[in-house]
N, C-alpha and C positions, 0 to 999 in steps of 0.2 A: 484582478487575479480570479478566475473562474474554477470552479471544484466542479466536477461532474463524478457521480457515485455510478460508473460504469457497472461494478457488482459490490454489493455490501453484505451477502450472505458469510452464514459460517463455512466449515469446511463439508457440513454433510446436507446442505441445501433446505436449508430451514426456512419455512414459507415459499419455498420455490424461487429461491433468488440467487443470483449468481455468485461465485466465489469472489473474493475480494479484487477491484480494481478500481484507482480512481483517476481521472483524467483532470490534470491541473494546467491551465494556458494562461497566458498572459500575451502581451502584444508581442512579446519575444519570444515565448518559450510555447514548448507544448509535449509534456511527460506524462509517464504514467506512472503511480505508486502503486507496487503489487502488480502481478499480473497471474491470478488463480488459473487453476485448470480450463475452466468454461469461459475465459475472459476473449479468446478471440470470437467466440461465439455472441458473445455480449457487444464486442465492439460492432461487431458488424450488424448486430439487430439495431442499435443505435446510430446506425450510420458514420461512425467515426471511422476516418482514412488513418488506416494503420502506417503508410507511409508520412504522414505529416507528423508522426511521432518521433521525436529528436531522442529522447532517453527513457529507460525503464528503471526504477530505482526501487532496488527489493526490500524490505523490513526483513526477512528468512527465507528461509528455502524449503518449507512446508509444501507442498503440495497446492493446497488450496491460495497460496499467495504466491507462486515461483512457478506452478505444474503448467501454465499456459504457455510459458517461453517456447519451447520446440513448437507448438503452432504458428507462432508469433514469427518465429525465424523461417519456417519452412513455406507459410505464405509469400514473406518477404521475399524470399529466393526466387520462387518456382509462380508466383499469380497474382501479387503484387508487381512483382518486377522491382523491387526498391534499390536507387542508386545513391541515395542518400546515406551520409555516415549516421551507424546508430550507437548509442553510448548504454551499456548497458553497468549500473553500479551498485552496491549492497555491501553487505558483511563480509569480512576475511575470510576467503575461500572461494570466493566469487566463480573464476574460472576453474576449478575443479569442481564445483557443482554443476555448471553450466554443461562441462562433460557427462557428468552424471544424469542430468534429465535428459540430454539429449539423446544419450545411447540408450536409456532407460524406455523413452516415447519413442524414437524411430533409431533401431541400431544403424552404427555407420555414421550417422549426421553430422555428429561433431568433426569428422573429418572433412566433409564437404564445406571448400572455401567459398563464403559469403560473396556476391559480386558487389559488396558496397563495404565500406572500411566498418569494421567491429571494435569497437574499443571497452575496455574493462578498467572501472575505477572502483576499487576498495576503501568504503568508507571508514574512519576511524573513530569508536565514540569518545565524546568530547571536544571533537575537532569539528570544524566547518570546512566545507568545498564548495565550489564553484560548478554548476550544471546547467549547459543553456541558460545562462543569463540567471540562474536561481541562486540562491546561498541555502544550502544545505547541510544544517545543523546535526548532528547524531550522539543520540544518546543507548546506553546499553540498557535492554529491559528484560525480563525474566519470562521465557517461556519455555524452558528446557533446562539441559545442565548450565551449570553457572555462566560458561561461560560463552555459552550459545554457541553460534553468534546472534543475536535478536536486538533488533534496533527500532529504537523512535526517530522520528524525525521532525524537524521543523522546519518550514521553506519557506525564505522569504525574498521579495523583491521589492524595492520604491515604497519602503515604508509598510507594507502589506506581509500579513505570516499568517502561517498555518500547520498545525501541528498532527501529526497522527501517534498514536500511542503505540500503535502494531497490536501486536497479540502477547497479551502481558499480565501477569497479575500484579500489585502495586508494588512500584518501587518510586523511591524518592527521586529519581532521575527525572520523573514524569515532571516534577515541579520545574524546575531550571527549563527543561524544553520545551514547556508549553506555559510558562507565567507570562500573562498579561496578552497572551496571543489574540488575533482575530478570530480566528476560527482553529476551534478544537475538534477534531474527529476522536473519538475514544471508543473502545471496545467496549461492550454492556454485553457480554458473555450471558449472565444469570442476573434475574432480576436482585435477590440478597442472598442467595445461595454461593458460599465460597468452595471453590475447586482450586486446587493448584494450577498455575500457569495462567491462568485469565484472570481478568479485571469483570468484577458484580457492579450494577449498579449502587448497592447501598454503600460500599466502599469508595466509589467514585462520588458520589455524591458528598460523603463525608470529608473528603480531601480537597472537593474543588475550591473552597475557600483559598487555598493554599495555591490554588492554579489561576484564578480569575479571568478565566478566558470571557472574552468579550459573547461568544457565541460557541455553542457547542451542541455538535449534532452526534447521535450513539450510532455505533454498526457491530457488525458480526455477530448479530442475536440469536441466540436459540429460539425455539416453540416458547418457552418459558417468558420469555421478553416479549416477543412477537404479540402472545397472547394476552399482556397487559399494556400494549401500545396507548390504548385510550385514556390510561389512568398513569402515563408517565407525564411528568411535568417538564421533559426535554423533547426537543427536537428530534427525531428519527429519520435516518436514513432510510431511500426505498431505492432500486435499481431505476437508473435515470435522472436521476434528482440533480439538478445542475442550481448551484449558489456561487454567488458574487462574494467575494471576500474584500 
């Protein structure tokens, strides 16, 4: 399993980084986790063929994680000339949010029938699903109203696993979703400043023994975190970074 950080930035482009988008590939799968507003630019800058992507799995519906979908869809329809099926997976309400983001970005686009099969899969917290030969386990996290929906994921295949916290303040469900995982990708929005609905490094560091990941990479960092990278005793993401799990 390989994970490429197509984009690892926050919503506001701190450090000049692209919005969240991770490309997860195995011998039998090619999926994106999140597709933020700048993700089509990042995919093309890194030479990633969008037609090779079989599924996009969304953690939540904020623009820096979901706002790139209209550009992906219209590129597939009119420029990349996609013919292969595409699966969109994510929290409850995914199909309604699909219409909203398409219509907000390109009015009338949601009623255009794609020239390829488009599938929607809603993922339930506490349950597992198989998408493109990957086992996807879902946990609810807290990044807004109590029921969000906002998700964290664990992705597994052939004994290898990675987990992603999504955007969230600390919730105990992160322990089960990421326990003993080969790679944990965790939000570290601030170094030690605690703000509602986001995870800071000090809290994560305190909770890390409960999770016991084999490897940790920090993402979604503000300038507060980026200015301290040389002092941080953990790996940090950067756009284009590729790691093997």
